[in-house]
C-alpha positions as CSV (number, residue, x, y, z in Angstrom):
1,M,-113.9,135.2,-38.5
2,E,-116.2,137.7,-36.3
3,D,-119.2,137.3,-38.9
4,L,-118.8,133.4,-38.3
5,N,-119.0,134.1,-34.7
6,R,-121.9,136.0,-35.0
7,L,-123.6,133.5,-37.5
8,D,-123.2,131.0,-34.8
9,G,-124.8,132.9,-32.0
10,D,-127.6,133.9,-34.3
11,I,-128.2,130.4,-35.5
12,S,-128.1,128.8,-31.7
13,E,-130.5,131.7,-30.6
14,A,-132.9,130.7,-33.7
15,F,-132.8,126.9,-33.0
16,Q,-133.5,127.6,-29.1
17,K,-136.6,129.7,-30.1
18,K,-137.6,126.7,-33.0
19,Q,-137.5,129.1,-35.5
20,M,-136.4,126.6,-38.1
21,D,-137.0,128.6,-41.3
22,K,-134.3,131.1,-39.8
23,V,-132.0,128.6,-38.6
24,C,-132.1,127.0,-42.3
25,S,-131.1,130.6,-43.8
26,L,-128.8,131.1,-41.6
27,Y,-127.2,127.7,-42.1
28,Y,-127.1,128.8,-46.0
29,E,-125.6,132.2,-45.2
30,A,-122.4,130.5,-43.2
31,A,-121.8,128.3,-46.1
32,N,-119.7,130.8,-47.2
33,Y,-117.3,130.4,-45.0
34,F,-116.7,126.6,-44.7
35,E,-113.4,125.8,-45.9
36,T,-112.9,122.2,-44.9
37,K,-114.9,119.0,-46.3
38,S,-115.5,118.2,-42.6
39,D,-116.8,121.9,-41.9
40,I,-119.4,121.4,-44.6
41,E,-120.2,118.0,-43.4
42,A,-120.9,119.1,-40.4
43,A,-122.8,122.1,-41.2
44,C,-124.8,119.4,-43.5
45,F,-125.8,117.5,-40.4
46,F,-127.0,120.1,-38.3
47,Y,-129.0,121.9,-41.9
48,T,-130.6,118.6,-41.7
49,Q,-131.6,118.3,-38.4
50,A,-133.0,121.9,-39.2
51,L,-134.8,120.9,-41.6
52,V,-136.4,117.8,-40.0
53,M,-137.3,120.1,-36.8
54,A,-138.6,122.2,-39.4
55,L,-141.0,119.8,-41.4
56,E,-142.0,118.4,-37.6
57,E,-143.0,121.7,-36.6
58,E,-144.8,122.8,-39.9
59,F,-146.8,119.7,-40.1
60,E,-147.6,118.8,-36.6
61,T,-145.7,115.3,-37.2
62,E,-142.7,113.4,-35.2
63,I,-140.4,111.9,-37.5
64,P,-138.6,109.2,-36.0
65,D,-134.6,109.7,-35.9
66,E,-134.2,106.3,-38.3
67,E,-136.4,107.5,-40.9
68,A,-134.9,111.3,-40.8
69,E,-131.6,110.2,-41.6
70,K,-133.1,108.8,-44.7
71,I,-134.2,112.1,-45.9
72,T,-131.4,113.7,-47.8
73,T,-133.3,115.8,-50.6
74,V,-136.3,118.0,-50.5
75,K,-138.2,115.6,-52.9
76,E,-137.6,112.6,-49.8
77,A,-138.8,115.1,-47.6
78,V,-141.9,116.1,-49.4
79,N,-142.3,112.7,-50.3
80,Y,-142.2,111.4,-46.6
81,I,-144.6,114.0,-45.6
82,E,-147.1,113.3,-47.9
83,A,-147.1,109.6,-47.3
84,H,-147.3,110.5,-43.7
85,T,-149.9,113.3,-43.0
């Protein structure tokens, strides 16, 4: 549990610093600790949010929330970026 608390703090710090690549890798690492379906679903939501923010930062664009909700795969993310940049 101590490792999960450390990861949570690291994720919060990286998120505040807009280090989205680090946020994504930390969520991936934290996935080893998820035990319930609701934990996994919550992590997926936050992972997706971090991914969208990383894409916006990398490609200097803004993805509207209604569009971001439709991005569920890497291919969809690539297609969106190609179509809008």
